[in-house]
C-alpha positions in Angstrom: 19.8 151.3 112.7 21.8 148.3 111.4 19.8 146.1 109.0 19.5 142.4 109.8 20.4 141.1 106.3 19.4 137.6 107.1 15.8 138.7 107.5 15.5 140.5 104.2 13.4 139.3 101.3 16.7 138.7 99.4 18.1 136.4 102.1 14.8 134.6 102.5 14.5 133.9 98.8 18.0 132.4 98.8 17.2 130.3 101.9 14.0 129.0 100.2 16.0 128.1 97.0 18.6 126.3 99.0 16.0 124.5 101.1 14.8 123.0 97.8 18.3 121.9 96.8 18.8 124.7 94.3 22.4 125.9 94.8 23.4 127.1 91.3 22.3 130.4 89.8 22.9 131.7 86.3 22.4 135.4 85.5 23.3 139.0 84.8 23.3 141.5 87.6 22.4 145.1 87.8 19.6 147.2 89.3 17.9 146.0 91.5 19.5 142.6 92.1 23.3 143.2 92.3 23.5 142.7 96.1 21.1 139.8 95.8 23.6 137.9 93.7 26.5 138.9 96.1 24.4 137.7 99.0 23.6 134.4 97.2 27.4 133.7 97.0 28.0 134.7 100.6 25.2 132.2 101.7 26.8 129.4 99.7 25.2 129.5 96.3 27.3 129.3 93.1 26.5 132.3 90.9 27.6 132.3 87.3 27.7 135.7 85.7 26.9 135.8 82.0 27.3 138.5 79.3 23.7 138.4 78.2 20.5 137.3 79.9 19.1 134.9 77.3 22.2 132.8 77.5 21.9 132.7 81.3 18.3 131.6 81.2 19.2 129.0 78.6 21.8 127.7 81.0 19.2 127.4 83.7 16.9 125.6 81.4 19.6 123.1 80.4 20.4 122.6 84.1 16.8 121.7 84.7 16.8 119.1 81.9 20.1 117.6 83.2 19.4 117.5 86.9 15.6 116.9 87.2 15.5 120.0 89.4 14.5 123.5 88.3 17.5 125.5 87.0 17.6 129.1 88.4 18.2 132.2 86.4 18.5 135.9 87.5 18.0 139.0 85.4 17.8 142.7 86.0 14.6 144.7 85.3 12.8 145.5 82.0 15.4 145.2 79.2 17.3 142.4 81.0 14.0 140.7 81.7 13.0 141.0 78.1 16.3 139.6 76.9 15.7 136.5 79.0 12.0 136.1 78.0 12.7 134.2 74.8 14.7 131.7 76.7 12.0 131.4 79.3 9.4 130.7 76.6 11.7 128.3 74.9 12.3 126.4 78.1 8.5 126.0 78.5 8.1 124.8 74.9 11.0 122.4 75.5 9.6 121.1 78.8 12.7 122.1 80.7 12.0 122.9 84.4 13.5 126.2 85.4 12.7 129.4 87.4 13.5 132.9 86.0 13.8 135.5 88.8 13.8 139.1 87.7 14.2 142.3 89.6 11.5 144.8 88.8 10.2 148.3 89.5 8.2 149.4 92.5 4.5 148.6 92.2 3.1 152.1 93.1 5.1 153.6 90.3 4.4 150.9 87.6 0.7 150.5 88.4 0.0 154.2 87.9 2.3 154.4 84.9 4.3 157.2 86.5 7.5 156.5 84.5 10.0 154.5 86.6 13.6 153.6 85.7 13.3 150.7 83.3 9.6 150.5 84.2 7.6 147.6 82.9 4.8 145.4 84.2 7.0 142.3 83.9 4.6 140.0 85.7 1.8 140.4 83.2 4.2 140.3 80.2 5.6 137.0 81.4 2.4 135.2 82.2 1.4 134.0 78.7 5.0 132.9 77.9 5.6 130.4 80.8 3.7 127.8 82.8 3.0 130.4 85.6 4.2 133.7 86.9 4.2 135.0 90.4 4.9 138.4 91.9 6.4 138.5 95.4 5.4 141.6 97.2 6.3 140.7 100.8 9.4 139.1 102.4 7.1 136.8 104.4 5.9 135.2 101.2 9.3 134.0 100.0 8.8 130.4 101.1 5.4 130.1 99.4 6.7 131.8 96.3 9.6 129.4 95.8 7.4 126.4 96.7 4.9 127.4 94.0 7.6 128.1 91.5 9.3 124.7 92.1 6.0 122.7 91.8 5.0 124.7 88.7 8.3 124.0 87.0 8.3 120.2 87.8 4.8 119.0 88.0 2.9 117.6 85.0 4.6 118.7 81.9 7.8 120.5 83.1 8.5 124.1 82.0 9.4 127.6 83.0 8.2 129.5 86.0 8.7 133.3 86.6 9.2 135.1 89.9 8.8 138.8 89.8 10.9 140.5 92.5 10.2 144.2 93.0 13.0 146.3 94.4 11.1 147.0 97.6 10.7 143.3 98.3 14.5 142.7 98.0 15.0 144.9 101.1 11.7 144.1 102.9 12.1 142.3 106.2 10.3 139.9 108.5 10.6 139.9 112.3 11.9 136.3 112.4 12.8 133.8 109.7 10.0 131.5 110.6 7.6 134.1 109.4 8.6 133.4 105.8 7.5 129.7 106.0 10.4 128.2 104.1 10.2 124.5 103.4 11.2 121.8 100.9 8.4 120.9 98.5 7.1 117.4 99.1 7.0 115.2 95.9 6.9 118.1 93.4 6.2 115.8 90.5 3.9 113.0 91.8 3.8 109.7 90.0 0.8 108.9 87.8 -0.4 105.6 86.4 -2.9 104.8 83.7 -5.8 102.4 84.4 -5.6 98.8 83.5 -8.0 99.1 80.6 -5.8 101.8 79.0 -2.8 99.4 79.2 -4.9 96.6 77.7 -5.8 98.8 74.7 -2.1 99.5 74.1 -1.1 95.9 74.4 -3.8 94.7 72.0 -2.6 97.2 69.4 1.0 96.3 69.7 0.3 92.6 69.8 -1.6 92.7 66.5 0.8 95.1 64.8 2.6 93.8 61.7 4.9 96.8 61.5 5.3 98.3 65.0 7.7 101.2 65.7 8.7 103.3 68.7 9.5 107.0 68.7 11.5 108.2 71.6 11.2 111.9 72.5 13.3 114.0 74.9 10.6 113.4 77.5 11.9 109.9 77.8 15.4 111.3 78.5 14.2 113.8 81.1 12.1 111.1 82.8 15.2 109.0 83.5 13.3 106.1 81.9 16.2 104.6 80.1 16.0 101.3 82.1 12.4 100.8 81.3 12.8 101.9 77.6 15.7 99.5 77.1 13.7 96.7 78.7 10.8 97.4 76.3 13.0 97.4 73.3 15.0 94.3 74.3 12.0 92.1 75.2 9.7 93.0 72.3 12.3 93.7 69.6 10.2 96.6 68.4 12.5 99.0 66.4 12.9 102.5 67.7 13.7 105.9 66.3 15.1 108.6 68.7 14.4 112.3 68.4 17.6 114.3 68.7 17.7 114.8 72.5 16.4 111.3 73.1 19.6 109.8 71.5 21.3 107.6 74.0 18.2 106.6 76.0 18.9 103.4 74.0 22.4 103.4 72.6 22.5 104.5 69.0 24.4 101.3 68.0 21.6 99.1 69.3 20.5 96.5 66.7 16.9 97.7 67.3 17.7 101.2 66.1 15.9 102.1 62.9 17.4 105.6 62.7 19.2 104.8 59.4 15.9 104.0 57.8 13.7 106.6 59.4 11.5 107.4 56.4 11.1 103.8 55.5 10.2 102.8 59.0 7.7 105.6 59.7 6.1 105.3 56.3 5.5 101.5 56.7 4.6 101.4 60.4 1.1 100.4 61.2 1.3 101.0 65.0 3.5 103.7 66.4 4.3 104.0 70.1 5.2 107.5 71.1 7.2 107.8 74.4 7.7 111.4 75.5 7.4 112.6 71.9 4.9 115.0 70.5 3.4 114.9 67.0 4.4 118.5 66.3 6.2 120.0 63.3 9.3 117.9 64.0 7.3 114.8 63.1 5.2 116.5 60.3 2.3 116.8 62.7 1.7 113.0 62.3 0.6 113.4 58.7 1.3 111.6 55.5 3.6 111.1 53.7 5.9 110.7 56.7 3.4 108.5 58.4 1.0 105.9 57.0 -2.5 107.4 56.9 -3.9 104.2 58.4 -1.3 104.0 61.2 -2.6 103.7 64.7 -0.9 105.5 67.6 -0.2 104.6 71.2 1.1 107.6 73.2 2.7 107.9 76.6 2.5 111.5 77.9 2.1 113.2 81.2 -0.3 115.8 79.7 -3.7 114.5 78.4 -4.1 117.6 76.3 -1.3 116.4 74.0 -3.5 113.4 72.9 -5.3 113.9 69.7 -3.5 117.2 69.1 -2.7 116.2 65.5 -3.7 112.6 65.0 -6.2 110.3 66.6 -4.5 108.5 69.5 -6.0 105.0 69.7 -4.4 104.1 73.0 -3.6 107.1 75.2 -1.5 106.3 78.3 -1.4 109.3 80.6 1.1 109.3 83.3 4.8 109.8 84.1 6.8 107.8 81.6 8.7 105.6 84.0 5.6 104.4 85.9 3.7 103.9 82.7 6.4 101.8 81.1 6.9 99.7 84.2 3.2 98.7 84.0 3.2 98.4 80.2 6.4 96.3 80.1 4.8 93.7 82.5 1.7 93.5 80.4 3.6 93.2 77.1 5.7 90.4 78.6 2.7 88.6 79.8 1.1 88.9 76.3 4.4 87.7 74.7 4.4 90.7 72.3 7.2 90.5 69.8 8.0 92.4 66.6 7.5 90.2 63.5 10.8 89.0 62.1 10.0 89.9 58.5 9.5 93.5 59.6 12.8 93.5 61.4 14.6 92.0 58.4 13.2 94.7 56.1 14.3 97.5 58.4 17.8 95.9 58.8 18.2 95.7 55.0 17.1 99.3 54.6 19.5 100.4 57.4 22.5 98.5 55.9 21.9 100.0 52.4 21.7 103.6 53.8 24.7 103.1 56.1 26.8 101.9 53.2 25.9 105.1 51.3 26.6 107.2 54.3 30.0 105.6 54.9 31.0 106.3 51.3 30.0 109.9 51.7 32.1 110.2 54.9 35.1 108.5 53.4 35.0 110.7 50.3 34.8 113.8 52.5 37.8 112.7 54.6 39.9 112.1 51.5 39.5 115.6 50.1 42.2 118.1 50.6 39.7 120.6 52.0 37.3 120.3 54.9 33.6 119.6 54.6 30.7 119.1 57.0 31.3 115.3 57.2 35.1 115.5 57.6 34.7 118.2 60.2 32.1 116.4 62.3 33.3 112.8 62.0 36.2 113.4 64.4 33.7 114.5 67.0 31.8 111.2 66.5 35.1 109.3 67.0 35.8 111.2 70.1 32.3 110.6 71.5 32.6 106.9 71.0 35.9 106.9 72.9 34.6 109.2 75.6 30.8 108.5 75.8 30.5 110.5 79.0 31.3 113.7 77.1 28.4 116.1 76.5 27.6 117.4 73.1 25.7 120.6 72.4 24.7 121.5 68.8 23.1 124.4 66.9 22.9 125.6 63.4 21.2 124.5 60.2 23.4 122.1 58.2 25.8 121.7 61.1 22.9 120.6 63.4 21.3 118.3 60.8 24.5 116.5 59.8 25.8 116.3 63.3 22.5 114.8 64.5 22.9 111.9 62.0 26.7 111.5 62.3 27.3 111.7 66.0 26.3 108.5 67.8 25.2 108.7 71.5 25.7 105.9 74.1 24.3 107.7 77.2 21.0 109.5 77.8 20.8 113.3 78.4 24.3 113.8 76.9 23.0 115.7 73.8 21.4 119.1 73.9 20.4 121.1 70.9 17.9 123.7 69.6 14.9 121.6 70.5 11.2 122.2 69.9 11.5 125.8 68.7 14.7 125.4 66.8 16.1 128.6 68.4 19.6 129.7 67.6 21.8 131.1 70.3 21.3 128.4 72.9 24.6 126.6 72.4 27.0 128.3 74.8 24.5 128.7 77.6 23.6 125.0 77.4 27.3 124.1 77.2 28.1 126.1 80.3 25.3 124.4 82.3 26.3 121.0 81.1 29.8 121.2 82.5 28.8 123.1 85.6 26.0 120.6 86.5 27.9 117.4 85.6 31.6 118.2 86.0 32.2 116.6 82.5 33.8 117.9 79.4 31.6 119.4 76.7 31.9 119.7 72.9 29.8 122.7 71.7 29.2 122.5 67.9 28.0 125.5 66.0 27.4 126.8 62.5 29.1 130.2 62.1 25.7 132.0 62.0 24.5 130.2 65.2 27.7 131.0 67.0 27.2 134.7 66.5 24.0 134.8 68.6 25.8 134.1 71.9 29.5 134.1 71.0 30.5 136.6 73.7 29.8 133.8 76.3 33.2 132.4 75.3 34.5 135.0 77.8 32.2 133.4 80.4 33.6 130.0 79.6 37.2 131.3 79.9 36.5 133.4 83.0 35.4 130.3 84.9 37.9 128.1 83.0 35.4 125.5 82.0 36.4 122.5 79.9 34.3 123.4 76.8 35.6 122.9 73.3 33.7 125.1 70.9 33.7 123.9 67.2 32.6 126.4 64.6 31.9 125.2 61.1 32.5 128.3 59.0 31.1 128.5 55.5 30.8 132.2 55.6 27.0 132.5 55.8 23.6 131.7 57.0 23.1 128.3 55.3 26.0 129.1 53.1 27.9 132.2 52.0 28.3 132.1 48.2 25.0 133.6 47.1 25.3 137.3 46.2 22.9 138.1 43.4 23.0 142.0 43.7 26.0 143.8 42.4 28.0 145.8 45.0 25.7 144.6 47.8 26.3 141.7 50.2 23.6 139.1 50.1 21.3 138.7 53.2 22.8 135.3 54.0 26.5 136.3 53.6 28.8 136.4 56.6 32.6 136.9 56.8 34.2 133.7 55.5 37.6 135.1 56.4 36.7 135.6 60.1 39.2 134.1 62.5 36.7 133.0 65.2 39.3 131.1 67.2 41.0 134.4 68.1 38.1 135.2 70.3 39.2 132.4 72.7 42.8 133.7 72.6 41.6 137.2 73.5 40.1 135.8 76.8 42.9 133.4 77.7 41.6 130.2 76.0 43.2 128.1 73.3 42.6 128.6 69.6 42.9 126.4 66.5 42.2 127.1 62.8 41.8 124.0 60.6 41.1 123.4 56.9 41.4 119.6 56.4 40.4 116.4 58.1 43.8 115.6 59.6 44.1 119.1 61.1 40.6 118.8 62.5 41.2 115.5 64.1 44.5 116.6 65.7 43.1 119.9 66.9 40.0 118.2 68.5 42.2 115.7 70.4 44.5 118.4 71.7 41.7 120.7 72.8 39.8 117.9 74.5 42.8 116.4 76.3 43.9 119.8 77.5 40.6 120.5 79.3 41.1 124.2 78.5 38.5 126.5 77.1 39.0 126.3 73.3 37.7 127.3 69.9 38.3 125.3 66.8 37.6 127.3 63.7 36.8 124.8 61.0 37.0 126.3 57.5 34.8 124.8 54.8 34.0 126.2 51.4 31.4 128.9 51.1 29.5 126.9 48.6 28.7 124.1 51.1 25.4 124.2 52.9 21.7 123.8 51.9 19.1 126.5 52.4 17.5 126.0 55.8 19.1 122.6 56.2 16.6 119.8 56.4 13.6 122.0 56.9 13.8 124.1 53.7 10.1 123.3 53.2 9.3 125.7 56.0 11.0 128.6 54.2 8.8 129.9 51.4 10.8 130.0 48.2 10.2 132.8 45.6 11.2 132.6 42.0 14.0 135.2 42.0 15.7 134.0 38.9 14.4 136.7 36.6 15.7 139.4 38.9 19.0 137.7 39.7 19.8 137.4 36.0 19.6 141.2 35.6 22.7 143.3 35.6 22.3 145.1 38.9 
């Protein structure tokens, strides 16, 4: 008997995804989902085959952040599912909406632990690592399953959802398509507004503040709230500090930016307005000395459980950021709230002093005959200012830290990096999604260690001929490569400084550049960018450059190894 493919669980799942406007899928195929991916292409979806599952799931997560729709990832069973699980958990921590779909073993084998091929109870493994997990056991439930996954990913605080797809369900059928109840989810992320008295509390604090400051988190970028944030900053003059993926919500060259005097501003602020930012480890959990112990906080967040998670929140504003700011802006204007001029002058002076030091450091690096972090990254900043619609992806330790400070952003959601967990290996997956979802060119900036986590995805970039320029800052190590205290044994942070990473691009049909000074870097970047070809620029800097753990060395316990290092080993 001929199978009616259009009535299978596989076809109905694709129909349900498409009904919700989800037409791109990132993944790795194999048992039991190979034909599912083929069918997705036949039914009009775009499927992007990766070399490893975590990169594919990262791509789906980035797609969610960039499009305000859940990105979709596909993995095979057990080992492939586990490879993607870190990225699923990371997407949830980052608040990126996405759906990971994994093929899995038959229930009657798994539930009795009979020993199936790649057997694993994936549904229960996934549950604690994402917003919600669902197992689809019948083809007729496909519409409901996708609807639940979409709403889970998008509502409240966005994040990852998991759909478990047993092999039997892939081939299961319904009598007619209507039996699967496929539909588009209505208003998956409903607007929420705080009460008037909550707004009044916030206005009162900001009106009486002597040293007010705003911290913008990536939630403000995801919320598409740039118009409201810019109105707030323009009308009140309150200085702002963007977290890394919030850069561009207000242009970095805004006169209200206090980014060049971050420590000074946060240390002196008496009222801090958090917009889509969390007082987690990235902000020292809201503690002194980064913040004034007597500072008061106003926080805008969709999730009430975030309030008081580290500091007392004196004026919590629960709701979606855009709606909250529309209401708050009107109230601030009515109350004629303005940042005090003496406070603005003190921040301006601190910024100018720090910018002068920074400019000297950049100029000195560019003048040297060898390449350094600053002279390697400054050309990227120049390019981004000329082409502000370009996307930048960044990962590493020193490379990430210096690039965050050095590369100015003019547009929101054009910067992606390691995010809340600081996970390495996200770069190429994010870069692929950025160009696929937007059609724009991407600069993907990596330390040499970070590149190694997902470097094989260069083949994916070349296979689809994507306009991604990969820049690798190579100092031959994790943090740096010059520490080798034990005789005849490589140190644990040492990598190959003589590696020719650019040859990887050449192997797959892309362009390759190897540079060792500022002029070569600038020339190579311009050529790679203008060509639109997949490219790798291998930027060679000295092994001695780089600080242990970058800007977060305090999180890496340091032992006194001097007495052992001095011994003749």
